[in-house]
C-alpha positions as CSV (number, residue, x, y, z in Angstrom):
1,M,64.3,-146.1,80.4
2,F,62.0,-149.2,81.3
3,E,59.6,-148.0,83.9
4,P,57.0,-147.2,81.1
5,I,57.2,-150.5,80.3
6,K,56.7,-151.6,83.3
7,T,53.4,-149.9,83.8
8,A,52.2,-150.8,80.4
9,Y,52.8,-154.5,81.6
10,G,50.5,-153.7,84.7
11,K,47.5,-152.7,82.6
12,F,48.1,-155.3,80.7
13,L,48.0,-157.8,83.0
14,K,44.5,-156.1,84.8
15,N,43.1,-157.1,81.2
16,F,43.4,-160.6,82.3
17,F,42.2,-160.2,85.6
18,D,39.2,-158.4,84.5
19,Q,38.5,-161.8,82.5
20,L,39.7,-164.2,84.9
21,V,36.7,-166.6,85.6
22,P,36.6,-168.1,88.9
23,T,35.8,-171.7,89.0
24,T,37.1,-172.4,92.3
25,K,35.5,-170.4,96.1
26,P,38.6,-169.0,96.6
27,M,38.5,-166.9,93.0
28,R,35.2,-166.1,93.7
29,E,36.9,-163.7,96.6
30,Y,39.6,-162.7,94.6
31,V,38.1,-161.8,91.7
32,K,35.7,-159.0,93.7
33,R,38.9,-157.3,94.9
34,P,40.2,-154.0,93.7
35,Y,43.0,-155.1,91.2
36,S,45.4,-153.3,93.0
37,Q,45.0,-155.5,96.3
38,A,45.4,-158.7,93.4
39,V,47.9,-158.2,90.9
40,L,51.6,-156.6,92.8
41,I,54.8,-155.8,91.5
42,A,57.5,-157.4,93.9
43,P,60.6,-155.4,92.1
44,S,63.9,-157.0,91.7
45,R,62.6,-160.2,93.8
46,M,62.1,-163.6,91.1
47,I,60.9,-166.4,91.7
48,D,64.4,-168.0,93.4
49,K,63.2,-165.9,96.0
50,A,59.6,-166.6,96.1
51,E,58.8,-166.9,99.7
52,E,60.7,-163.6,99.9
53,M,58.1,-162.2,98.0
54,F,55.2,-163.8,99.5
55,E,56.9,-162.4,103.0
56,K,56.9,-158.9,101.2
57,Y,53.1,-159.3,100.7
58,L,52.2,-160.4,103.8
59,R,54.0,-157.1,105.5
60,V,51.7,-154.8,103.1
61,D,48.9,-152.7,104.4
62,F,46.0,-152.3,102.6
63,T,44.0,-150.4,105.0
64,D,43.9,-148.5,108.1
65,K,42.0,-151.4,109.8
66,P,43.6,-153.9,112.7
67,T,46.0,-156.1,110.9
68,K,44.2,-159.4,109.9
69,P,45.5,-162.5,107.4
70,H,46.1,-161.8,103.7
71,M,43.6,-163.6,101.5
72,L,44.8,-165.8,99.1
73,P,45.4,-166.1,95.4
74,V,47.3,-163.4,95.3
75,I,50.0,-162.7,92.1
76,L,52.4,-161.4,92.3
77,L,54.9,-160.2,89.5
78,A,58.5,-159.6,89.2
79,V,60.6,-158.4,86.4
80,A,64.7,-159.0,86.8
81,Q,67.5,-156.5,87.1
82,D,69.4,-158.1,84.5
83,Y,69.3,-156.9,81.2
84,T,69.8,-158.2,77.7
85,P,70.0,-156.7,74.3
86,T,67.7,-159.0,71.8
87,G,69.1,-160.8,69.1
88,R,70.2,-159.5,65.7
89,D,68.4,-162.5,64.2
90,Y,65.0,-160.9,65.8
91,T,65.7,-157.4,65.3
92,R,68.4,-154.9,65.6
93,Q,68.5,-151.9,67.4
94,M,69.1,-147.9,65.8
95,A,72.0,-147.0,67.3
96,D,73.0,-144.1,64.7
97,P,70.9,-141.5,65.7
98,A,68.7,-140.7,62.4
99,Y,66.6,-137.5,62.3
100,V,63.0,-137.4,63.2
101,I,60.2,-135.2,63.3
102,M,56.6,-136.8,65.9
103,E,54.2,-137.2,63.7
104,D,51.7,-135.1,67.0
105,D,54.3,-132.4,67.5
106,P,52.6,-129.1,66.6
107,K,55.7,-127.2,66.5
108,Q,57.0,-129.8,64.2
109,R,60.5,-130.1,65.4
110,V,63.4,-132.0,64.1
111,F,65.2,-134.5,66.9
112,K,67.4,-137.1,67.0
113,L,66.2,-140.6,67.6
114,R,67.9,-144.1,67.8
115,T,66.3,-147.0,69.9
116,V,67.1,-149.6,71.8
117,A,66.2,-153.4,71.6
118,A,65.8,-155.8,74.8
119,D,64.9,-158.9,76.2
120,L,63.1,-158.1,79.7
121,R,62.9,-161.1,81.8
122,T,59.4,-161.5,84.1
123,Q,57.8,-164.0,86.1
124,I,54.3,-164.5,87.2
125,A,54.6,-165.9,91.1
126,I,51.0,-167.3,91.8
127,F,50.5,-167.6,95.2
128,A,47.2,-169.8,96.4
129,S,46.2,-171.8,99.2
130,D,45.6,-175.0,96.9
131,T,46.0,-176.9,93.7
132,P,43.2,-176.5,91.7
133,T,43.2,-172.5,92.3
134,A,46.4,-172.0,91.5
135,Q,46.0,-174.4,88.4
136,S,42.8,-172.3,87.2
137,I,44.7,-169.0,87.5
138,A,47.6,-170.5,85.7
139,A,45.7,-171.9,82.9
140,Q,44.0,-169.0,82.1
141,F,46.8,-166.6,82.3
142,L,48.0,-168.3,79.1
143,L,45.2,-168.9,77.6
144,F,44.7,-165.3,77.9
145,L,48.5,-165.3,76.4
146,D,47.2,-167.1,73.3
147,E,44.7,-165.1,72.4
148,T,46.3,-163.2,69.1
149,P,45.9,-159.3,70.4
150,N,47.4,-160.3,73.7
151,R,50.2,-161.4,71.9
152,R,51.3,-157.7,72.1
153,F,50.7,-154.7,74.0
154,K,52.6,-150.7,74.1
155,S,54.2,-148.8,76.0
156,T,53.8,-144.9,76.5
157,Y,57.1,-142.5,76.3
158,E,56.8,-138.9,76.2
159,F,58.9,-136.9,74.8
160,A,59.2,-132.5,74.6
161,G,55.0,-133.0,75.6
162,V,54.4,-135.4,72.9
163,K,53.8,-139.0,73.7
164,T,54.5,-142.1,71.3
165,F,53.8,-145.6,70.9
166,W,56.1,-148.0,71.8
167,P,55.2,-152.1,70.1
168,V,56.4,-154.9,73.4
169,Q,55.9,-158.5,72.7
170,I,55.1,-161.6,73.9
171,E,58.2,-163.6,73.1
172,A,55.9,-167.6,73.7
173,P,52.4,-167.6,75.2
174,D,53.3,-171.6,76.2
175,S,55.7,-171.6,79.0
176,P,54.9,-174.2,81.5
177,A,53.7,-173.4,85.5
178,M,56.3,-174.6,87.4
179,Q,55.9,-175.4,90.6
180,V,58.2,-173.1,93.4
181,A,58.9,-175.4,96.2
182,T,58.3,-173.9,99.7
183,E,58.5,-175.1,103.2
184,A,55.3,-173.3,104.2
185,K,52.1,-175.2,104.8
186,N,49.2,-174.3,102.9
187,L,51.1,-172.2,100.4
188,V,51.1,-173.7,96.5
189,I,53.2,-171.4,94.3
190,L,53.5,-171.7,90.5
191,A,56.1,-169.6,88.2
192,I,55.7,-168.7,84.9
193,D,58.6,-167.4,82.8
194,V,57.6,-164.3,80.7
195,N,60.2,-163.2,78.3
196,L,59.3,-159.3,77.1
197,K,60.7,-158.1,73.5
198,V,61.0,-154.2,73.8
199,E,62.1,-151.4,72.3
200,V,62.7,-148.2,73.9
201,P,63.2,-144.6,71.9
202,L,66.1,-142.6,73.2
203,Y,65.1,-138.9,71.6
204,S,67.1,-136.0,71.7
205,A,67.6,-132.5,71.2
206,P,69.9,-129.4,71.2
207,K,71.7,-128.7,74.1
208,E,72.4,-125.6,75.6
209,G,74.7,-123.3,73.6
210,E,74.4,-125.3,70.9
211,E,72.2,-123.9,67.2
212,N,68.5,-124.9,67.5
213,D,65.5,-124.4,65.3
214,G,64.5,-121.4,68.4
215,K,60.9,-123.3,68.8
216,G,61.4,-124.0,72.5
217,I,63.5,-124.0,75.3
218,P,67.3,-125.8,75.2
219,G,67.2,-128.3,78.8
220,T,63.6,-128.0,79.6
221,D,60.9,-130.2,78.8
222,D,59.9,-128.3,75.9
223,P,63.3,-128.3,74.1
224,A,63.9,-126.6,70.7
225,G,64.8,-128.8,67.6
226,Y,67.7,-129.2,65.7
227,P,67.4,-126.8,63.1
228,I,66.1,-127.7,59.4
229,L,67.1,-126.1,56.2
230,Q,63.9,-123.4,54.6
231,T,64.6,-121.5,52.2
232,I,67.2,-121.7,48.6
233,K,68.5,-119.0,47.2
234,V,70.5,-119.7,44.4
235,K,72.6,-117.1,42.5
236,G,74.7,-117.9,39.0
237,Y,74.6,-120.7,36.6
238,A,77.0,-123.0,37.6
239,G,76.1,-126.1,36.2
240,L,73.0,-125.4,34.6
241,P,72.3,-124.9,30.7
242,K,72.8,-121.0,30.1
243,E,69.1,-121.0,29.3
244,H,68.5,-122.0,32.1
245,P,66.1,-119.4,34.4
246,E,67.6,-118.0,37.7
247,T,65.9,-119.3,40.2
248,I,65.1,-117.5,43.7
249,F,62.6,-118.4,46.6
250,E,60.9,-115.2,48.0
251,D,61.2,-116.0,51.8
252,E,64.4,-114.6,52.7
253,E,64.4,-116.4,56.5
254,N,67.4,-118.9,57.3
255,V,69.0,-118.0,53.4
256,H,71.4,-120.7,52.2
257,E,73.6,-119.6,49.4
């Protein structure tokens, strides 16, 4: 459910990494690295386990060459395992299903849609061998968040072969970069809390055996949609003036009397 958001978040952080300005000697090497070796995800490990995160990073084998010490700095991203619905003073979930047609669906099928509005707690941990480097990366990251276009990004969800884009908003761009205590020598850790307000779509289609529009195969990645009223044939004049002519639609498909 939230994996597309993590993917979008990774791309968002790459935009930050690509514009990072080196202000110290270690940063000059850092900005030349592949992004995949500069920013890593540490699943389920929040900053209260910062040293565990760092130990896991040290065990990552980026190449098949003989082992050598990993270079600092590095950024590790953690996403909390808990789940918090977004407060109703901010937005509302769509708990009651609504019938929708996705704009880019070539078959124009009707599906049901509900949405989940949630707050995701994430933390950015900056590991460096010196204070100036850690502070520079933290300051530039918070500056990046403060740019108007960077207060939000989009996550991509796919259903029935159609991609839709859903908003992810940064709750606040001014969180402090707090020092994390560590017993390791020559290691500075700064942690920044970043709360994401997300909206997740939940599309549903008719199951096998349920009435559908025949435009797909229920239970597959190309599902059929819900049936819709296409034509109407009126017989009689109940409730209409006598002079009102009989209304007949010539297409007899899916006729409802």
